[in-house]
N, C-alpha and C positions, 0 to 999 in steps of 0.2 A: 755328319755319321752317328744316329742313338745306341747309346751304348743301354745295354739290360744287363741286369742284376740280377746273379743269383746265392741264396742264404745255406750253407750246408749245418744243419741243424746235430745236433750234439751225440748221434747217430752216426754222422760221415755223410748223409744222405742229405742229396737237394731233389729243388723239385725246379723243369725245366717248366717258363715262362712259358702258355699260350701258341702264342704269336714264332716263337723257336721252335719250336714238336712240326706247329705248321710248315713252317718255313724249311725245315729236318724232315716232312713228309715221314714220320714219326706218330703211331698212337700205343698204345696201353698195349704191354708185352712186347716192342719190339725190342732191339737188341743195338749198342753204339759199346763202335771201339773206340777205344784211346792211344792212340795214337802219338807213341814223341819224340818231336820236333827235332829236326840237326839243331835250334834254335834253341829246344829245352823246355818250349813250351807243350803243349799238347793240341790233338787236330780230334773230334770227334766225327770217325764217317757209321752209317745206318752200314749197320749187320744183317745176316741172318747165318741160323747155325745149320749144320749140313747134318743128314744122320749118316751114322760111321759105313752102314752099306752104303750111301750110295757116294762115298767121297771119292770113289774111284773115277768118278762122270770128270773131278773138278781138276782132276792132273791135265796140266798143261801138252801131253804127248794124247789125251786120250780127246780134250777140246782139238786136236790136231785133225784128226780122226772124224770126230766129229761135222767138222767143220765144210774137210775133203769132202766128202758124204751126202751133206748137204748140196753143196753146188754140182753133183755128179747130179744129186736127181734133178734139180736146177735146170739142166742145160742137158736134159733128154737121158744121161748117162745111167741106165736104171734097168732093169730085166721086172717084167709082175708077171706074177704065175698067181690062179682060178685057183690051185689044190694044192692038198699037199703031194698028189704024187707030181702034178711041173714042178712043183718045186723041187723036189726029190731027183727027178730027171736034170732039172737044170744045175743044182748044186752035181752032178753025175758029170756030166759037158763039162761041168771047169776040171774038175780031175782030170780026166784024158786028156781036156790041152793043154795039161804041164807037162 
């Protein structure tokens, strides 16, 4: 196992060697999370920021609903409409069925 060293400068910055950046799949302006492990060490985790107006999409309940909808599409459990009028008629029929 080869060891790779980094040096921290007087402002607390460190530069990753190119092979480490490549191994992590990181480029300029990418984000990393530093997660503290149970052993007290830190793990580097590639990450990205989510815009505040899109955070709802990452909630576990929403992810489950999206997965269910995708399964419905894959398995042909979907209704396709071609016009706004057809879509409205379909939605109205759902209201009447319940």
